[in-house]
DOVEX-946576 format. One line per 3 residues: their letters; for each residue x, y, z of C-alpha. Coordinates in Angstrom, 3 decimals. Each point is the difference from the previous one (the first is absolute). Layout:
a> X/Y/Z | ...;
//
This chain:
mas> -0.015/0.003/0.026 | 2.883/2.302/0.862 | 1.721/-0.631/-3.382;
kll> -3.161/0.760/-1.889 | -0.443/3.299/1.836 | 3.568/0.969/-0.887;
nlv> -0.647/-0.856/-3.580 | -3.062/2.273/-0.006 | 1.986/2.881/1.496;
als> 2.752/-0.404/-2.525 | -2.464/-0.031/-2.916 | -1.667/3.117/1.339;
sla> 3.328/1.860/0.310 | 0.783/-0.878/-3.583 | -3.227/1.313/-1.332;
ima> 0.508/3.272/2.014 | 3.489/0.454/-1.570 | -1.219/-0.650/-3.463;
ctf> -2.631/2.679/0.287 | 2.435/2.475/1.446 | 2.990/-0.475/-2.397;
gaa> -1.805/-1.269/-3.100 | 0.710/1.450/-3.416 | -1.305/3.441/-0.734;
ptt> -2.556/0.466/-2.780 | 1.632/0.378/-3.425 | -1.565/3.376/-0.524;
als> 2.673/2.682/0.725 | -2.799/2.447/0.947 | -1.340/-1.864/2.918;
tgh> 2.550/0.907/2.701 | -0.473/3.681/0.436 | 2.748/2.803/-0.054;
lnh> 2.470/-2.503/1.598 | 0.117/-1.637/-3.422 | 1.376/3.251/-1.334;
anr> 3.418/-1.294/1.123 | -0.179/-2.908/-2.607 | -0.950/2.190/-2.942;
hva> 2.545/0.133/-2.786 | 2.552/-2.066/1.940 | 1.509/-1.065/-3.360;
hap> 0.169/2.975/-2.405 | 1.543/-1.333/-3.201 | 2.846/0.111/-0.482;
iaa> 1.018/1.007/3.454 | -0.980/-2.927/2.139 | -1.780/-2.393/-2.320;
kkk> 1.127/-3.134/1.934 | -1.418/1.239/3.238 | -3.640/0.076/-0.896;
rdq> -2.016/-1.480/2.714 | -2.717/-2.748/-0.270 | -2.890/1.854/1.553;
skr> -2.026/-3.175/0.368 | 2.433/-1.325/2.650 | 0.080/3.101/2.252;
cka> -1.670/0.003/3.353 | -2.849/2.433/-0.008 | 0.981/3.518/1.348;
rps> -1.495/0.906/3.302 | -2.068/3.183/0.347 | 1.842/3.039/1.460;
tsl> -1.852/2.730/1.867 | 2.795/2.450/-1.094 | -1.049/-0.185/-3.619;
ass> -2.243/2.703/-1.433 | -3.102/-1.330/-1.748 | -0.474/0.895/-3.686;
taa> -2.791/2.347/-0.983 | -3.005/-2.079/-1.116 | -0.131/-0.509/-3.769;
hts> -1.032/3.370/-1.381 | -2.946/0.574/-2.250 | 1.022/0.386/-3.594;
ssv> -0.801/3.430/-1.379 | -1.737/0.686/-3.307 | 3.216/1.592/-1.302;
haq> 2.644/-2.502/-1.004 | 3.217/0.040/-2.182 | -0.104/0.047/-3.777;
aaa> 1.642/-2.843/-1.759 | -1.250/-0.206/-3.547 | 1.084/-2.433/-2.519;
vtt> 2.494/-2.118/1.971 | -0.136/-3.330/-1.901 | 2.664/-1.794/2.009;
sss> -1.675/0.081/3.216 | -0.692/-3.130/2.107 | -3.620/-0.916/0.710;
hsq> 0.109/0.896/3.537 | 1.430/3.481/-0.477 | -2.437/1.620/-2.403;
apa> -0.524/3.689/0.415 | -3.562/1.237/0.750 | -2.004/0.455/-3.335;
stt> -0.344/3.776/0.310 | 2.342/1.959/2.267 | 1.995/3.094/0.500;
kss> 2.992/0.738/2.212 | -1.074/0.420/3.649 | 0.469/3.157/1.860;
apa> 1.769/0.217/3.442 | -2.054/1.617/2.826 | -0.373/3.652/-0.071;
tts> 1.812/0.398/3.282 | 3.233/-1.355/-1.551 | 2.828/2.589/0.460;
kas> 3.743/0.226/-0.592 | 2.255/0.158/2.971 | 2.202/3.034/0.360;
sgg> 2.698/-1.824/1.771 | 2.220/-2.750/-1.043 | 2.749/-0.455/-2.514;
sst> 0.075/0.968/-3.588 | -2.177/-1.940/-2.225 | 2.868/-0.031/-2.623;
igt> 2.355/-1.761/2.228 | 2.177/-2.666/-1.804 | 0.104/-0.170/-3.779;
gqf> -2.412/-0.671/-2.763 | -3.528/1.350/-0.056 | -0.987/-0.415/3.644;
gka> -2.321/2.723/1.033 | -1.519/0.808/-3.439 | -3.762/-0.653/-0.053;
gsk> -0.766/-3.201/-1.725 | 3.531/-1.393/0.180 | 0.121/-1.631/3.474;
ica> -0.545/-3.692/-0.738 | 2.806/-2.430/0.712 | 0.195/-3.657/-0.827;
awg> 0.432/-2.415/2.975 | 1.401/-2.614/-2.218 | 0.277/-3.747/0.902;
ngn> 0.740/-1.597/-3.411 | 3.717/0.426/-0.344 | 1.176/0.385/-3.597;
dps> -3.412/-0.952/-1.427 | -0.431/2.050/-3.296 | -3.545/0.736/1.005;
lan> 1.555/2.906/1.965 | -0.374/2.046/-3.247 | -3.843/-0.349/0.246;
fkt> 0.070/2.082/3.232 | 2.055/3.024/-1.157 | -2.033/3.106/-0.724;
dhv> 0.612/3.622/0.401 | -1.798/-0.359/3.407 | 2.223/-2.833/1.328;
val> 3.270/1.519/0.892 | 1.799/-2.235/2.414 | 0.679/-3.616/0.776;
ydw> 1.114/-2.194/3.025 | 0.196/-3.716/0.461 | 0.563/-0.454/3.757;
gvd> 3.724/-0.405/-0.557 | 2.927/1.154/-2.051 | -0.549/-2.108/-3.118;
kps> -0.937/2.770/-2.670 | -1.922/-1.718/-2.844 | 2.029/0.078/-3.123;
dad> -2.356/2.182/-2.015 | -0.700/2.553/2.712 | 2.315/2.745/-1.379;
klg> -0.936/-0.494/-3.475 | -3.621/0.214/0.767 | 0.425/3.225/1.961;
fmy> -0.607/-1.120/3.522 | 1.720/1.582/2.966 | 1.293/-3.039/1.973;
mpm> -0.052/0.126/3.809 | 2.182/-2.539/1.758 | -1.028/-1.344/3.501;
lwg> 1.764/-1.311/2.971 | -2.738/-2.518/0.843 | 1.144/-1.136/3.519;
gsq> 2.852/-0.501/2.372 | 0.989/-3.553/-0.922 | 3.565/-0.369/-1.068;
dki> -0.836/-1.260/-3.458 | -2.221/3.047/-0.660 | 2.673/2.434/1.240;
naf> 2.719/-1.751/-2.020 | -2.216/0.187/-3.203 | -0.792/3.677/0.619;
eaa> 3.579/0.991/0.743 | 1.233/-1.767/-3.130 | -2.644/1.560/-2.204;
ikp> -0.217/3.694/1.058 | 2.100/2.277/-2.051 | -0.518/3.462/-1.445;
glg> -2.546/-0.191/-2.793 | -1.883/-3.217/1.073 | -2.782/2.317/1.010;
sii> -0.624/3.283/1.800 | -2.166/-1.055/2.978 | 0.869/-2.816/2.454;
lgf> -2.990/-1.592/1.662 | 0.214/-0.992/3.625 | -0.911/-3.311/1.663;
nep> -3.165/-1.899/-1.015 | -2.668/0.016/2.782 | 2.395/-0.370/2.930;
neq> -3.027/0.184/2.254 | -1.241/-3.367/-1.316 | 1.295/-3.337/1.200;
gqs> -0.376/-1.521/-3.442 | 1.932/2.781/-1.748 | 3.318/1.609/0.957;
nmd> -0.956/-0.150/3.639 | 2.244/2.189/2.105 | -0.262/2.440/2.824;
pqt> 0.372/3.738/-0.739 | 3.365/0.254/1.794 | 1.534/-2.862/-1.969;
aaa> -1.390/1.409/-3.294 | 1.583/3.485/0.928 | 3.340/-1.545/0.534;
lwk> -0.051/-1.989/-3.227 | -1.265/3.252/-1.761 | 2.961/1.862/1.327;
qhi> 2.441/-2.712/-1.042 | -1.238/-0.939/-3.480 | -2.435/2.670/-1.335;
epk> 1.344/3.302/1.339 | 3.418/-0.348/-1.683 | -1.659/-0.232/-3.342;
rsm> -0.694/3.751/0.201 | 3.324/0.701/-1.417 | -1.157/-1.775/-3.191;
gyk> -2.738/2.411/-0.441 | -2.844/-2.141/1.202 | -3.051/1.257/1.926;
fcs> -1.690/-2.261/2.550 | -3.505/-1.237/0.614 | -0.784/-1.227/3.589;
pam> -0.631/-3.578/0.900 | -3.421/-0.883/-1.460 | -2.654/-0.550/2.644;
ssr> -2.881/-2.415/-0.442 | -3.401/1.546/0.915 | -0.077/-2.063/3.125;
png> -0.592/2.583/2.901 | 3.388/-0.846/1.583 | 1.779/1.600/-2.946;
fqw> -0.588/3.525/1.206 | 1.717/-0.428/3.228 | 2.725/-2.052/-1.635;
mqe> 0.751/2.949/-2.307 | 0.005/2.533/2.850 | 2.639/-2.091/1.834;
fma> 2.017/-0.515/-3.169 | 0.155/3.744/-0.610 | 1.075/0.551/3.568;
acd> 2.681/-2.748/-0.169 | 1.275/1.142/-3.486 | 0.905/3.461/1.200;
gcn> 1.949/1.701/-2.588 | -0.940/-2.385/-2.779 | -1.132/1.406/-3.417;
vdm> -3.505/-1.159/-0.536 | -1.419/1.905/-3.032 | -3.281/-1.855/-0.506;
qcl> -2.404/-2.084/1.938 | -0.672/-3.456/-1.504 | -3.353/-1.648/0.983;
hwy> -2.170/-2.927/-0.949 | -3.683/-0.142/0.294 | -2.533/-2.952/-0.092;
dig> -3.470/0.774/1.157 | -3.522/0.927/-1.293 | -1.084/3.362/-1.254;
fdt> 1.572/3.211/-1.444 | -0.744/2.009/3.195 | 1.963/-2.562/2.060;
lqt> 2.977/0.313/-2.338 | -0.258/3.879/0.067 | -0.128/0.156/3.802;
ylt> 2.931/-2.538/0.289 | 2.305/2.004/-2.273 | -0.942/3.350/1.450;
kyh> 0.767/-1.255/3.486 | 3.591/-0.864/-0.889 | 0.524/3.131/-1.992;
def> -1.290/2.194/2.844 | 2.326/-1.791/2.489 | 3.185/-0.234/-1.936;
klp> -0.301/2.929/-2.320 | 1.550/-2.118/-2.856 | -1.294/-0.475/-3.617;
iml> -1.437/-3.591/-0.445 | 0.661/-2.792/-2.343 | -2.712/-2.609/0.246;
tef> 1.995/-3.035/-1.088 | -2.741/-2.537/0.363 | -3.769/0.336/0.073;
aeq> -3.180/-1.922/-0.811 | -3.569/-0.289/1.246 | 0.574/-2.972/2.150;
nfn> -1.638/-0.840/3.343 | 2.447/-1.796/2.353 | -2.327/0.270/3.028;
gga> -2.513/-2.685/-0.737 | -2.694/2.074/-1.521 | -1.523/0.079/-3.446;
qat> 2.293/0.643/-3.046 | -0.661/2.761/-2.364 | -1.955/-0.694/-3.171;
mde> 1.213/0.697/-3.555 | -2.164/3.145/-0.162 | 1.260/1.232/3.369;
iwd> 3.518/-0.553/-1.123 | -0.460/2.009/-3.189 | -1.641/2.674/2.013;
fmg> 2.759/0.072/2.540 | 2.748/0.137/-2.709 | -1.590/2.894/-1.701;
qal> -0.241/2.053/3.082 | 3.549/-0.953/1.087 | 1.716/0.949/-3.358;
kwf> -1.791/3.409/-0.081 | 1.095/0.610/3.535 | 3.601/-1.011/-0.566;
det> 0.122/2.378/-2.966 | -1.388/2.837/2.142 | 2.126/-0.445/3.070;
dwi> 3.513/1.420/-0.263 | 1.385/-1.929/2.937 | -0.738/-3.370/-1.613;
laa> 2.900/-0.697/-2.360 | -0.862/-3.433/-1.286 | -2.435/-2.892/0.391;
cpf> 0.776/-3.562/-0.956 | -3.044/-2.230/-0.182 | 0.422/-3.612/1.091;
gim> -1.158/-2.252/-2.832 | 2.454/0.032/-3.064 | 0.687/-3.634/0.469;
hdl> -1.608/-3.420/-0.685 | -0.386/-1.118/3.714 | -1.281/2.604/2.451;
qgv> 0.952/-2.263/2.898 | -2.910/0.523/2.311 | -1.365/3.236/-1.254;
ntl> -3.486/0.238/-1.568 | 0.590/-1.012/-3.644 | -2.565/2.569/-1.234;
nll> 2.999/2.410/0.512 | 1.901/-1.831/-2.673 | 1.579/2.328/-2.513;
qns> 1.621/-2.486/-2.345 | -1.530/-2.687/-2.143 | 1.584/-3.475/-0.394;
dgs> 1.382/0.962/-3.379 | 1.798/2.949/1.460 | -2.369/2.742/-1.137;
pta> -1.760/2.489/2.330 | -3.484/-0.977/1.206 | -2.639/2.630/-0.366;
lgs> 0.784/1.257/3.426 | 3.748/-0.092/-0.768 | -0.511/2.087/-3.159;
fvi> -1.976/2.492/1.873 | 2.682/0.421/2.717 | 3.030/0.284/-2.285;
ndg> -1.776/2.577/-2.094 | -1.008/1.971/3.081 | -3.711/-0.566/-0.427;
nn> -0.012/0.968/-3.673 | -0.645/-2.848/-2.417;
//
């Protein structure tokens, strides 16, 4: 009898463990903002061998420190025009009859902050602020995404695509993180003329990204980025994710990096609604008084709520593009989506078809809303 009782207890314990540590659902959107850390773990060609199998991860636990996304907003009757784009994928069609959305009437330009013409190229000119967050290496489809409105390019590393100069992109190298292999690659590649703006660490406030405390980041910045000033480079800060802890992280970094040259503020944004984006960027600008480069953004809910619909994404992008053009302290905006695998981001944000051509949304973005 005692042995049967022990067997029952053992079986019960195994069942409890299986429920607690079982595989997470395969959908990458089911784990809330904590799953943000596993987004684009493997940007090709930077870390293609490190892509995680999302189906084998333990489900992330909720965190009370995370801000909830705004509920999916109601799509307005005014959308973005995208006429006669014949190469778009079936899930990225533009609304049938649309015009470029207007930003809210209360939008105003800040009087403080750095010059909107910092760096080189066309930064600061209305309609010429789009940059390509490029994850496809030397794929010739890069040519499909160069227009007069797309002025810059980065690839989360220092491997400039072979056609970047010929196509007229301003390349921006990045020191992705503090691991020795990233540092070695960065130091070996950086030389005068590789680019004109160095991008700081990728989401150091995220465990799944470069993941370091502000003081360590400041020390690495002083050792490996600051000396590149003598080569003529300007610098964009470490890029915060839109997780709420990023704001305090950046405050501590700026304090620890006393004497550092930080010319621009790099930021990422994943959430729902244009108003949310506008509030987020304005908060950083008002605090740090730096012009902003939005080096990743997409309408993506990492907080467990509803994802934006296709109509809502078009409406959001129309408002965002107009506001970027009208706001002098926004230097550039790099939409996340010029790639074949969005790695956990709502695929309605996709900007590239499987054949390498722009989707309807992609065409709208790279033409600054004028198709």
